C-alpha positions as CSV (number, residue, x, y, z in Angstrom):
1,M,0.0,0.0,0.0
2,S,1.4,3.4,-1.0
3,I,1.0,6.5,1.1
4,K,0.4,9.8,-0.7
5,L,-0.9,12.0,2.1
6,I,0.1,12.2,5.8
7,C,-2.1,14.1,8.1
8,S,-1.1,15.0,11.7
9,D,-2.8,16.7,14.6
10,I,-0.6,19.3,16.2
11,D,-1.2,20.0,19.9
12,G,-0.6,16.9,21.9
13,T,0.5,14.9,18.9
14,L,3.3,16.6,16.8
15,L,3.7,19.4,19.4
16,Q,3.6,18.4,23.0
17,Y,1.4,20.7,25.2
18,G,3.3,23.8,26.4
19,K,5.8,23.7,23.6
20,K,5.9,26.5,21.0
21,E,8.2,25.1,18.2
22,L,8.5,21.9,16.3
23,E,11.6,19.7,16.3
24,D,13.9,20.1,13.3
25,E,13.5,16.4,12.5
26,I,9.9,16.8,11.3
27,F,10.9,19.5,8.9
28,E,13.6,17.3,7.4
29,Q,11.0,14.5,7.1
30,I,8.4,16.7,5.4
31,R,11.0,17.8,2.9
32,E,12.0,14.2,2.1
33,L,8.4,13.1,1.9
34,H,7.7,15.9,-0.5
35,R,10.7,14.8,-2.7
36,R,9.1,11.4,-2.8
37,G,5.7,12.8,-3.9
38,I,4.0,12.5,-0.4
39,L,2.2,15.5,0.8
40,F,2.1,16.5,4.5
41,C,-1.0,18.0,6.1
42,P,-1.1,19.7,9.5
43,A,-4.6,19.0,10.7
44,S,-5.6,21.2,13.6
45,G,-8.1,23.3,15.4
46,R,-5.7,26.2,14.9
47,Q,-6.1,28.9,12.3
48,Y,-4.1,29.2,9.1
49,T,-1.8,32.0,10.3
50,S,-0.7,30.0,13.4
51,L,-0.1,26.8,11.4
52,R,1.8,28.5,8.6
53,K,4.1,30.2,11.2
54,L,4.7,26.8,12.9
55,F,5.5,25.1,9.6
56,A,7.2,28.1,8.0
57,P,10.4,26.3,6.8
58,V,8.3,23.7,4.9
59,A,5.0,25.6,4.3
60,D,5.3,25.1,0.5
61,C,5.4,21.3,1.1
62,C,2.1,21.3,3.0
63,V,-1.6,21.5,2.7
64,F,-3.2,23.0,5.8
65,L,-6.4,21.6,7.4
66,C,-7.4,24.5,9.8
67,E,-10.2,25.0,12.3
68,N,-10.9,21.3,12.5
69,G,-11.7,21.1,8.8
70,G,-13.5,24.4,8.6
71,V,-10.9,25.9,6.3
72,I,-8.4,24.3,3.9
73,Y,-5.3,26.1,2.6
74,K,-2.8,25.2,-0.1
75,D,-0.2,27.4,-1.7
76,E,-1.4,30.3,0.4
77,Q,-5.0,30.1,-1.0
78,C,-8.1,28.9,0.7
79,I,-9.2,25.9,-1.4
80,A,-12.2,24.8,0.7
81,K,-14.4,26.3,3.5
82,N,-17.2,24.7,5.5
83,P,-18.9,27.5,7.5
84,M,-21.5,27.0,10.2
85,P,-25.0,28.3,9.8
86,R,-24.9,31.8,11.2
87,A,-27.8,31.7,13.6
88,L,-26.7,28.3,15.0
89,A,-23.1,29.5,15.5
90,E,-24.4,32.5,17.5
91,E,-26.7,30.4,19.5
92,I,-23.9,28.0,20.4
93,A,-21.6,30.8,21.3
94,N,-24.1,32.4,23.6
95,D,-24.8,29.1,25.3
96,L,-21.1,28.3,25.9
97,W,-20.7,31.8,27.3
98,T,-23.7,31.8,29.6
99,C,-23.8,28.1,30.7
100,S,-20.1,27.7,31.8
101,D,-20.5,29.1,35.3
102,G,-18.7,32.3,34.5
103,Q,-15.6,30.2,33.7
104,G,-15.8,29.8,30.0
105,E,-14.3,32.1,27.3
106,V,-15.5,31.8,23.8
107,M,-13.7,32.1,20.4
108,L,-15.6,32.3,17.1
109,S,-13.3,31.6,14.2
110,G,-13.5,33.2,10.8
111,Q,-11.4,32.2,7.8
112,N,-8.2,33.5,9.4
113,T,-9.2,35.5,12.5
114,G,-10.4,34.5,15.9
115,Y,-13.1,36.7,17.5
116,L,-12.7,36.5,21.3
117,M,-15.3,36.9,24.1
118,E,-12.9,36.8,27.0
119,R,-13.1,37.0,30.8
120,G,-9.4,37.2,31.6
121,M,-9.2,33.5,32.4
122,G,-6.3,32.7,30.1
123,M,-7.7,32.3,26.6
124,L,-6.2,35.6,25.3
125,K,-2.7,34.6,26.5
126,R,-3.1,31.2,24.8
127,I,-4.2,32.7,21.5
128,Q,-1.2,35.1,21.7
129,F,1.1,32.2,22.5
130,I,0.1,30.2,19.4
131,G,0.2,33.3,17.2
132,N,-3.4,33.6,16.0
133,N,-4.9,36.7,14.4
134,Y,-7.6,37.9,16.8
135,Q,-10.1,40.6,17.7
136,I,-11.9,41.2,21.0
137,I,-15.7,41.3,20.7
138,H,-18.5,41.3,23.2
139,D,-21.3,39.6,21.3
140,P,-21.3,36.9,18.5
141,S,-23.3,39.2,16.2
142,E,-20.1,41.4,15.9
143,V,-18.3,38.8,13.8
144,P,-18.2,40.4,10.3
145,E,-17.7,37.1,8.3
146,D,-18.7,33.5,8.0
147,I,-18.1,31.5,11.2
148,T,-16.2,28.2,10.8
149,K,-15.8,27.2,14.4
150,V,-17.1,28.1,17.9
151,A,-14.9,27.0,20.8
152,V,-15.0,27.4,24.5
153,Y,-11.8,27.8,26.6
154,L,-12.2,26.4,30.1
155,H,-9.3,27.1,32.3
156,E,-10.5,24.6,34.9
157,G,-10.3,21.8,32.3
158,S,-12.5,20.8,29.4
159,Q,-13.4,17.4,30.9
160,L,-15.3,19.1,33.7
161,Y,-17.7,20.5,31.1
162,A,-17.7,17.8,28.5
163,D,-20.9,16.1,29.8
164,R,-22.7,19.5,29.8
165,F,-21.8,20.7,26.3
166,V,-20.9,17.7,24.1
167,P,-24.3,15.8,24.3
168,R,-26.2,19.0,24.0
169,W,-24.6,20.3,20.8
170,G,-23.2,17.0,19.4
171,K,-26.7,16.3,18.2
172,V,-26.7,19.2,15.7
173,V,-23.0,19.9,15.0
174,N,-19.6,18.2,15.5
175,C,-18.8,18.9,19.1
176,A,-15.8,17.4,20.8
177,V,-13.1,17.8,23.5
178,A,-10.1,19.3,21.6
179,G,-7.5,19.4,24.3
180,P,-7.1,19.9,28.0
181,Y,-8.9,23.3,28.0
182,W,-11.0,23.4,24.8
183,I,-14.3,22.1,23.5
184,D,-14.9,22.8,19.8
185,T,-18.0,22.9,17.7
186,T,-18.0,23.0,13.9
187,S,-20.2,22.0,10.9
188,A,-17.1,20.4,9.5
189,N,-14.6,18.0,11.2
190,K,-11.2,16.7,10.4
191,G,-12.7,13.8,8.5
192,I,-14.7,16.1,6.3
193,G,-11.5,18.2,5.8
194,V,-9.4,15.2,4.8
195,R,-12.1,14.1,2.4
196,S,-12.1,17.6,0.8
197,I,-8.3,17.4,0.4
198,C,-8.4,14.0,-1.1
199,M,-11.2,14.9,-3.6
200,T,-9.4,18.1,-4.6
201,L,-6.0,16.4,-5.1
202,G,-7.2,13.0,-6.4
203,I,-6.0,10.9,-3.5
204,E,-7.7,7.8,-2.2
205,L,-8.5,7.6,1.6
206,T,-6.7,4.3,1.7
207,E,-3.5,6.2,0.7
208,V,-3.7,8.4,3.7
209,M,-1.9,8.0,7.1
210,A,-3.0,10.1,10.0
211,F,-1.9,10.8,13.6
212,G,-4.1,12.1,16.5
213,D,-4.5,12.1,20.2
214,N,-8.0,13.4,21.1
215,Y,-11.6,13.0,20.3
216,N,-11.7,15.7,17.7
217,D,-9.3,13.5,15.7
218,V,-11.6,10.5,15.5
219,P,-13.5,11.5,12.3
220,M,-10.1,11.7,10.6
221,L,-8.6,8.6,12.1
222,D,-11.8,6.6,11.2
223,I,-11.7,7.2,7.5
224,V,-8.0,6.9,6.6
225,G,-6.2,3.7,5.6
226,T,-3.5,4.0,8.3
227,P,-4.5,5.7,11.5
228,Y,-2.2,6.1,14.5
229,I,-3.2,7.1,18.0
230,M,-0.7,8.7,20.4
231,D,0.5,6.7,23.5
232,G,-0.7,9.5,25.8
233,A,-4.3,9.5,24.4
234,A,-7.3,8.5,26.6
235,A,-7.7,4.8,27.2
236,P,-10.9,4.4,25.0
237,L,-9.0,5.9,22.0
238,R,-6.0,3.6,22.6
239,E,-8.3,0.7,22.6
240,K,-10.1,1.8,19.5
241,Y,-7.0,2.0,17.3
242,P,-4.4,-0.8,17.1
243,N,-1.5,1.5,15.9
244,H,0.1,3.4,18.7
245,T,3.2,5.7,18.8
246,P,4.8,8.1,21.2
247,R,5.9,10.4,18.3
248,P,4.8,10.7,14.6
249,E,8.4,11.3,13.7
250,D,9.2,7.7,14.8
251,V,6.7,6.3,12.3
252,L,7.8,8.6,9.5
253,R,11.4,7.6,10.0
254,E,10.5,4.0,9.5
255,L,8.3,4.9,6.5
256,L,11.1,6.7,4.8
257,K,13.4,3.7,5.3
258,Q,10.9,1.5,3.5
259,N,10.4,3.8,0.5
């Protein structure tokens, strides 16, 4: 089986939580994969600006799945977008804001800007840390463009609120824990994003390898030919997928030896 596309989640997978920069090894691997006709795809809840900065040395070798599949970029152009219905996005944002016990901060994502409803609980520092474009707003109606994702930042931990928000909104949109502090809602998901990339580029899903560590990675891992879950993922995810790894770089190193 030949691999033509490799998709990897970023935070908690390729980039350990708390780190700001990738290891040089992954850049060398992406360049070598590109020379062999294999495309690399950062697949993240992050926006394009943040991802392009992170992968700056090899950005021309990548296709970027941003906002959990809400926006796809290649060659600095948006090649696909899956916005949320406007009224629904605003309803979700207001619910996440008002029903998080005064602890939740909300980010509404446009094509390449995050619109922040913040309470000083840490979200703004996180967004600045990862290098997102952002604007401060006070109401979802202030967002001047299509909304591709609505996320809540919970400084006490996303798992404390998962049972409150995921069942409620998971019936109408894709809603999943996206990290230690985030719960994301989108009309798209990483699986839809990967399908869009494959259709655009003429790649079969069986020719895709993917890496993830959290529940928002499941739609991607479920559809590709070769899914890997991280060793540090939750037990139900480790049980679901037979291929485990501590680092995507370890798997890519072996793949490059074979080809």
